C-alpha positions in Angstrom: -2.7 -29.9 -12.4 -4.3 -27.7 -9.7 -5.6 -24.1 -9.8 -5.1 -21.7 -6.9 -7.6 -18.8 -6.8 -6.0 -15.5 -5.7 -8.4 -12.7 -6.6 -6.2 -9.9 -5.6 -4.2 -6.9 -7.0 -0.6 -7.8 -7.7 2.5 -6.0 -8.8 2.8 -5.3 -12.6 5.5 -7.9 -13.2 3.9 -10.8 -11.3 2.2 -12.4 -14.3 5.5 -12.3 -16.2 7.3 -13.9 -13.3 4.6 -16.6 -13.0 4.7 -17.4 -16.7 8.6 -17.6 -16.6 8.3 -20.3 -13.9 6.3 -22.4 -16.3 2.9 -21.8 -14.9 -0.1 -20.1 -16.5 -2.1 -17.3 -14.9 -5.4 -15.6 -15.8 -5.5 -11.8 -15.3 -7.6 -8.8 -16.2 -7.1 -5.1 -16.0 -9.4 -3.5 -13.4 -11.6 -0.5 -14.2 -10.8 2.6 -12.2 -13.4 2.1 -9.3 -12.5 -1.5 -8.9 -8.8 -0.6 -8.9 -9.4 2.0 -6.1 -11.2 -0.6 -4.0 -8.4 -3.2 -4.7 -5.8 -0.7 -3.6 -7.6 -0.1 -0.4 -7.7 -3.8 0.2 -4.0 -4.0 -0.6 -3.2 -1.3 1.9 -4.9 -3.4 4.6 -3.1 -6.5 3.5 0.3 -4.9 3.4 -0.2 -3.1 6.7 -1.1 -6.5 8.3 2.0 -8.1 6.8 4.2 -5.3 8.2 2.6 -5.5 11.6 3.2 -9.2 11.6 7.0 -9.1 11.1 8.1 -5.4 11.2 10.5 -5.9 8.2 11.7 -3.0 6.1 10.7 -5.0 3.0 7.0 -5.1 4.2 7.3 -1.4 5.0 8.5 -0.7 1.5 5.6 -2.7 0.1 3.2 -0.6 2.1 4.9 2.6 0.7 4.6 1.2 -2.8 0.8 0.8 -2.4 0.5 4.2 -0.8 2.3 5.7 -3.9 -0.1 3.8 -6.2 -3.1 5.1 -4.2 -2.0 8.7 -4.5 -1.5 8.3 -8.3 -4.8 6.5 -8.8 -6.5 9.4 -7.0 -5.0 11.9 -9.3 -2.0 13.0 -7.2 1.6 12.0 -6.9 3.7 11.1 -4.0 5.5 14.5 -4.1 2.1 16.1 -3.3 1.6 13.6 -0.4 5.1 14.4 0.9 4.4 18.1 0.8 1.2 17.7 2.8 3.1 15.5 5.3 5.8 18.1 5.7 3.2 20.9 6.2 1.4 18.9 8.9 4.7 18.1 10.6 5.7 21.7 10.6 2.3 22.8 12.1 1.6 19.9 14.4 4.9 18.0 14.8 5.9 14.5 13.9 6.2 11.5 16.2 9.9 11.5 17.0 9.5 12.7 20.6 7.4 9.6 21.4 4.8 11.6 23.3 1.8 9.5 24.6 -1.2 11.6 25.5 -2.7 10.2 28.8 -5.6 12.6 29.2 -7.0 16.1 28.8 -9.0 17.9 31.4 -11.4 20.8 30.6 
């Protein structure tokens, strides 16, 4: 019997899924500050996974973590979306694929 050390934030149902497969896992609930740090690390992990294969599943995982970050910081994703829309209205989005080469003063 071997033990694999993970030491990372996982989705809420992962321990249940592990136990259902006949394995045993050790978990703990993170205090708020550790949770925020773990979410930041998870953002980096999920972004790297998306950049590696560009799948919509990985993009969805990244969005799930972003939603958790907003909630953990006392907001909700509706608030984040409102900010995004306001910025898009004021500064535009990225649909026109504009690459800024240089600016001369």
